[in-house]
C-alpha positions in Angstrom: -11.1 -36.3 69.2 -11.1 -34.2 66.0 -8.0 -33.2 64.0 -8.0 -29.5 62.9 -5.2 -28.2 60.6 -4.3 -24.5 60.9 -1.8 -24.8 57.9 -2.4 -22.3 55.1 -1.2 -24.8 52.6 -3.3 -27.5 50.8 -2.6 -31.1 51.6 -2.3 -33.9 49.0 -6.0 -34.7 49.0 -6.9 -31.1 48.4 -4.2 -30.6 45.7 -5.1 -33.8 43.8 -8.8 -32.9 43.9 -8.0 -29.4 42.5 -5.9 -30.9 39.7 -8.6 -33.4 38.8 -11.0 -30.5 38.3 -8.6 -28.5 36.1 -6.8 -31.4 34.3 -3.9 -29.1 33.1 -1.4 -30.4 30.5 1.5 -29.2 32.6 2.0 -29.3 36.4 5.0 -27.6 38.0 5.8 -28.2 41.6 7.7 -25.3 43.3 8.2 -23.8 46.8 8.6 -26.9 48.9 11.0 -29.2 50.7 12.9 -31.4 48.2 12.0 -34.8 49.7 8.3 -33.9 50.2 8.2 -32.4 46.7 9.6 -35.7 45.3 7.0 -37.8 47.1 4.2 -35.5 45.8 5.5 -35.8 42.3 5.6 -39.6 42.4 2.0 -39.7 43.8 0.8 -37.3 41.1 2.6 -39.3 38.4 0.8 -42.5 39.6 -2.6 -40.7 39.8 -2.3 -39.2 36.3 -0.6 -42.1 34.6 -3.4 -42.6 32.2 -3.6 -38.9 31.3 -1.4 -36.9 29.0 0.0 -34.7 31.9 3.6 -33.5 32.2 4.7 -33.2 35.9 7.9 -31.3 36.7 9.7 -30.2 39.9 12.5 -28.0 38.7 15.3 -26.7 40.8 15.9 -23.0 41.4 16.9 -21.2 38.2 16.2 -24.3 36.1 14.6 -23.5 32.7 11.2 -25.1 32.1 9.8 -25.5 28.6 6.1 -26.0 27.9 4.4 -26.5 24.5 0.9 -25.5 23.7 -1.3 -26.2 20.8 -1.8 -22.8 19.1 -4.3 -24.0 16.4 -7.6 -22.2 16.5 -10.7 -22.9 14.5 -12.9 -20.1 13.3 -16.4 -20.5 11.9 -17.4 -18.5 8.8 -20.9 -16.9 9.1 -23.1 -14.6 7.1 -22.0 -13.7 3.5 -18.7 -15.6 3.8 -20.6 -18.8 4.5 -22.8 -18.6 1.4 -20.0 -20.0 -0.8 -17.7 -22.9 0.1 -14.1 -21.8 -0.6 -11.8 -23.9 -2.9 -8.7 -25.6 -1.5 -6.0 -22.9 -1.1 -8.4 -20.0 -1.6 -7.9 -17.1 0.8 -10.9 -16.0 2.9 -10.8 -12.4 3.9 -13.0 -11.0 6.7 -13.2 -9.8 10.3 -12.1 -12.2 13.0 -14.5 -11.8 16.0 -14.0 -13.6 19.3 -17.1 -14.5 21.4 -16.1 -16.1 24.6 -13.9 -19.0 23.6 -15.1 -19.2 20.0 -14.0 -17.4 16.9 -16.1 -16.3 13.9 -15.1 -14.8 10.5 -17.6 -12.5 8.9 -17.8 -9.8 6.2 -17.5 -6.2 7.6 -21.0 -5.6 6.4 -22.3 -8.4 8.7 -20.6 -7.1 11.8 -23.7 -5.2 13.2 -25.9 -8.3 12.3 -24.0 -10.9 14.2 -22.5 -8.8 17.0 -23.1 -5.6 18.9 -20.2 -3.9 17.1 -20.3 -1.7 14.0 -17.8 -0.4 11.5 -16.9 3.2 10.7 -14.7 5.3 8.5 -12.5 8.1 9.6 -12.2 10.9 7.1 -9.2 13.2 7.5 -8.8 16.8 6.3 -5.8 19.0 6.4 -5.2 22.5 5.0 -1.7 23.5 3.9 -0.7 27.1 3.2 0.0 27.5 -0.5 -0.3 30.6 -2.8 1.3 29.3 -5.9 -0.1 27.9 -9.1 -2.0 24.6 -8.9 -0.4 23.5 -12.1 3.0 23.3 -10.3 1.5 20.9 -7.8 0.0 18.8 -10.6 3.3 18.7 -12.4 5.2 17.5 -9.3 2.6 14.9 -8.4 2.7 13.5 -12.0 6.5 13.0 -11.6 5.9 10.9 -8.5 2.6 9.0 -8.9 1.3 6.9 -11.7 -2.3 7.9 -11.1 -3.1 11.6 -10.8 -6.5 12.4 -12.3 -9.3 15.0 -12.0 -12.6 13.9 -10.4 -15.3 12.4 -12.7 -18.0 14.7 -11.4 -16.0 18.0 -11.5 -19.1 20.3 -11.2 -17.5 23.2 -9.4 -14.6 25.4 -10.6 -12.3 24.4 -7.8 -9.0 22.9 -9.1 -9.0 19.3 -7.9 -6.9 16.2 -8.3 -7.2 12.7 -7.0 -4.0 10.8 -6.3 -4.1 7.0 -6.6 -7.9 7.2 -6.1 -7.2 7.7 -2.4 -6.3 11.3 -1.7 -8.2 14.4 -3.0 -6.2 17.6 -3.4 -8.2 20.8 -3.7 -7.2 24.5 -4.0 -10.3 25.9 -2.3 -8.7 29.3 -1.9 -5.7 31.3 -3.2 -3.9 30.9 0.1 -4.1 27.2 1.0 -4.6 23.7 -0.4 -6.8 21.1 1.2 -6.3 17.3 1.3 -9.1 14.9 2.0 -8.9 11.1 2.4 -10.4 8.1 4.3 -7.9 6.9 6.8 -6.1 3.6 6.2 -2.4 2.7 6.2 -2.0 3.1 2.4 -4.0 6.4 2.1 -2.1 7.8 5.2 1.2 7.1 3.5 0.1 8.7 0.2 -1.2 11.8 2.0 2.0 12.2 3.9 4.0 12.2 0.7 1.7 14.7 -0.9 2.0 17.0 2.0 5.8 16.7 1.8 5.7 17.6 -1.9 3.5 20.7 -1.3 5.7 21.9 1.6 8.8 21.4 -0.6 7.3 23.6 -3.3 6.5 26.2 -0.6 10.1 26.5 0.3 11.1 27.8 -3.1 8.2 28.3 -5.6 10.5 29.9 -8.2 12.7 26.8 -8.3 9.7 24.6 -8.7 8.4 26.7 -11.7 11.9 26.7 -13.2 12.1 23.0 -12.8 8.8 22.6 -14.6 10.1 24.8 -17.5 13.3 22.8 -17.6 11.5 19.5 -17.8 9.5 20.8 -20.8 12.7 21.9 -22.5 14.3 18.5 -21.9 11.2 16.8 -23.2 11.2 18.8 -26.4 15.0 18.2 -27.0 14.5 14.5 -26.5 11.6 14.5 -29.0 13.7 16.3 -31.6 16.5 13.7 -31.1 14.1 10.8 -31.6 12.6 12.4 -34.7 16.1 13.0 -36.2 17.2 9.4 -35.5 14.1 7.9 -37.1 14.4 10.2 -40.2 18.1 9.0 -40.5 16.9 5.4 -40.4 14.4 6.1 -43.2 16.3 8.5 -45.5 20.0 8.3 -44.5 21.4 11.8 -45.0 19.8 14.0 -42.4 21.5 17.1 -41.0 20.7 20.1 -38.8 19.7 23.2 -40.7 18.9 26.8 -39.9 16.2 27.9 -37.5 16.0 24.5 -35.8 15.0 22.8 -39.1 16.4 19.5 -40.4 17.7 19.0 -43.9 16.9 15.6 -45.6 18.9 14.9 -48.8 17.9 12.0 -51.1 19.4 11.5 -54.6 20.3 15.2 -54.8 16.8 16.3 -53.7 16.7 18.4 -50.6 13.8 18.7 -48.1 13.7 21.2 -45.2 11.7 19.8 -42.2 10.3 21.6 -39.3 9.7 18.9 -36.7 7.7 21.2 -34.4 5.1 22.3 -36.9 5.3 19.4 -39.3 5.9 21.6 -42.3 8.1 20.2 -45.2 9.6 22.4 -47.9 10.9 20.6 -51.0 10.8 21.1 -54.8 10.4 17.4 -55.4 6.7 16.6 -54.7 7.4 12.8 -54.3 10.1 13.3 -51.7 8.1 16.0 -50.0 5.1 13.7 -49.6 7.3 10.8 -48.4 9.0 13.0 -45.7 5.7 14.5 -44.6 4.0 11.1 -44.2 7.0 9.7 -42.3 7.1 12.8 -40.0 3.4 12.5 -39.3 3.7 8.9 -38.3 6.8 9.6 -36.2 5.0 12.4 -34.3 1.9 10.3 -33.7 4.2 7.6 -32.2 6.0 10.0 -30.0 2.8 11.9 -28.9 -0.1 9.6 -29.5 -2.5 11.8 -27.6 -2.5 15.5 -28.4 -2.1 17.7 -25.3 
């Protein structure tokens, strides 16, 4: 007489054999009659008493919490493995997963130790613009710390490089071209440059007027600084005719043109003192002649 079970569910022998093969850290018993589930739980607790296994039989809608060890170890290979890092030193590279192992490698070593390869995405955008390129340069200098022409400026195309990331060219009289290698920082810089150019396009006359106004404000500020420094050196300094300043020392009068640097005075000693002071002040305000 043979016993044949037509049940679609595994019995205790099959379930315990399956769990021995897997050895999971957590076993959750669900979908069963309460008494039978309790018996199965006790047998499994006895069977895995020497193992670090958590066995649970929660009720319906009962919350179950499980904790997993999230620490992973990665092996440095290639160029990154040539030097042992110091304690606390940051190792930067690409994290590559092969099966269940992790490897850290330099981007240049990616095609050597894997079937992958790196690549750069160069983006190019043309923006309609028919104004002067100097207006764009002026606006960019107001926003960014680094706006420079290229080192190898062989052609006559007006070109600027913003933060060594985005190249701005006026290749034609009707549009401006932006070029950059795509990455989060360069994309952000290029977006802001596009916004600046589009803003200039909305009202070019206002942009030009703003540039002229900035120059006037700069000149007025420079005159105030020169006047304040001359007062600190000679005391009696007043505004004269035609934008000149009048310096009076012991009854001797000197007329100073702060823009040209000319000094008019009958007393040669005072004239030379004022001229020397003015030259030093101007070199301090504008150390690099434009």
